[in-house]
C-alpha positions as CSV (number, residue, x, y, z in Angstrom):
1,M,0.3,-0.2,-0.3
2,K,3.1,2.5,0.5
3,R,5.2,1.8,-2.3
4,L,1.4,2.7,-4.0
5,V,0.7,6.0,-2.6
6,L,4.1,7.0,-2.8
7,G,4.0,6.1,-6.7
8,L,1.5,7.7,-7.5
9,L,2.7,10.3,-5.5
10,S,6.1,11.1,-7.1
11,G,4.7,10.7,-11.0
12,V,1.6,13.5,-9.5
13,L,5.0,15.5,-8.6
14,L,7.2,14.7,-11.8
15,I,3.3,15.8,-13.7
16,G,4.0,19.2,-12.2
17,L,7.2,19.5,-12.7
18,A,7.3,18.6,-16.1
19,G,3.9,21.3,-16.8
20,V,6.5,23.8,-14.7
21,T,8.9,23.9,-17.3
22,S,7.1,23.4,-20.3
23,A,5.2,26.2,-19.3
24,K,8.5,28.7,-19.9
25,E,7.5,28.7,-23.7
26,L,4.0,29.5,-25.4
27,T,2.0,27.7,-27.1
28,S,0.7,29.5,-30.5
29,A,-2.6,28.9,-29.1
30,G,-1.2,30.6,-26.8
31,L,0.2,32.9,-28.4
32,E,-2.6,34.0,-30.2
33,E,-4.6,34.2,-27.2
34,A,-2.1,36.8,-25.4
35,F,-2.8,38.8,-28.4
36,V,-6.5,39.1,-28.6
37,D,-6.1,40.1,-25.1
38,G,-3.9,42.5,-25.2
39,V,-5.3,44.7,-27.5
40,A,-9.3,43.4,-26.2
41,N,-7.2,45.0,-22.4
42,C,-5.3,47.8,-24.3
43,G,-8.2,49.0,-26.6
44,P,-8.2,50.5,-29.9
45,S,-6.0,53.9,-30.6
46,S,-9.3,56.2,-30.9
47,T,-8.8,57.7,-34.6
48,I,-10.1,53.0,-35.3
49,A,-11.9,53.4,-32.8
50,G,-14.5,56.2,-34.1
51,A,-14.0,55.3,-37.4
52,L,-15.2,51.3,-36.6
53,G,-18.0,53.0,-34.3
54,K,-19.2,55.4,-37.0
55,S,-19.5,52.4,-40.2
56,K,-22.2,50.0,-40.3
57,D,-20.8,48.4,-43.7
58,P,-19.9,45.6,-42.9
59,G,-16.7,44.9,-45.2
60,V,-15.7,48.8,-43.5
61,Q,-15.7,47.4,-40.6
62,A,-13.6,44.3,-41.3
63,A,-11.5,46.2,-42.8
64,L,-11.2,49.1,-39.3
65,R,-10.8,45.8,-37.1
66,N,-7.8,44.1,-39.4
67,A,-6.1,48.2,-39.0
68,L,-6.9,47.7,-35.7
69,I,-4.9,44.7,-35.4
70,V,-2.3,45.3,-37.6
71,E,-2.0,49.0,-35.4
72,A,-1.7,46.5,-32.3
73,A,1.3,44.5,-33.3
74,D,3.5,47.6,-34.6
75,D,2.7,49.2,-31.3
76,A,4.0,45.5,-29.6
77,A,6.7,45.5,-31.8
78,G,8.1,49.5,-30.9
79,L,7.6,50.2,-35.1
80,G,5.0,53.4,-36.2
81,G,3.7,56.0,-35.1
82,G,0.6,55.1,-32.6
83,S,0.3,56.9,-29.1
84,K,3.0,55.6,-26.3
85,D,0.3,54.3,-23.9
86,H,-1.2,52.2,-26.4
87,S,2.1,50.8,-27.4
88,D,3.2,50.8,-24.2
89,C,0.5,48.8,-22.9
90,I,0.2,46.4,-25.7
91,K,4.4,45.7,-24.7
92,K,2.5,45.3,-20.6
93,E,0.6,42.8,-21.7
94,L,2.1,40.8,-24.3
95,T,4.9,40.5,-22.0
96,G,3.1,40.1,-19.0
97,R,1.9,37.0,-20.7
98,G,5.0,35.1,-21.7
99,Y,6.2,36.6,-25.1
100,T,10.0,37.3,-25.7
101,A,11.6,40.1,-27.0
102,E,11.9,38.6,-30.6
103,Q,8.1,37.1,-30.8
104,L,7.3,40.7,-30.2
105,S,9.5,41.0,-33.3
106,A,8.0,38.9,-35.5
107,L,4.1,40.2,-34.6
108,P,4.2,43.2,-37.6
109,Y,5.7,40.8,-40.1
110,C,2.9,37.6,-39.3
111,V,0.0,40.1,-38.7
112,K,0.9,41.7,-42.4
113,N,0.8,38.5,-44.3
114,D,-1.7,35.8,-42.7
115,W,-3.6,34.5,-44.5
116,P,-6.8,34.7,-45.5
117,T,-7.6,36.5,-42.0
118,P,-4.7,37.5,-39.3
119,F,-5.4,34.6,-37.0
120,T,-5.4,32.4,-38.9
121,S,-1.8,30.5,-38.4
122,L,-0.3,33.9,-36.3
123,G,0.7,31.9,-33.4
124,V,2.7,29.9,-35.2
125,C,3.7,32.5,-37.2
126,V,5.0,34.0,-34.7
127,Q,7.1,30.4,-33.4
128,T,8.7,29.9,-36.0
129,H,9.3,33.6,-36.9
130,A,11.5,34.1,-33.7
131,K,12.9,31.4,-33.2
132,L,14.2,31.8,-37.3
133,E,15.5,35.9,-36.1
134,A,17.2,34.8,-33.0
135,G,19.4,32.0,-35.2
136,L,20.1,34.3,-37.7
137,N,21.4,37.4,-35.7
138,K,23.8,35.2,-33.4
139,K,26.4,35.6,-36.2
């Protein structure tokens, strides 16, 4: 009986340690979820929000949503002329959720080149592009 209890405790401890060590790197789904949460928590810039709220045309609304996503990715990477507050908010949200500097810099490329929508394979693109950039920068 003691062996069984000891075996069960050892198994639970082993599984728990494996979960802790693998939590350092976000999965592709975790990257996408963190980005969506960051955009939702920080909100849009006032320019896009105003235009999005005024339009009733579905095509215009879809284009403005895509612009909002591109703006958030640019702000996360520190690109573009967005507001500093919005950029700081997005960076704080994403780094708090586990994004690395390489992944933040990969976001604009991945958002703009993901097809047919910005979230088709965003997490996979961010992971692979960040690894590629990190490998190229090691020289």
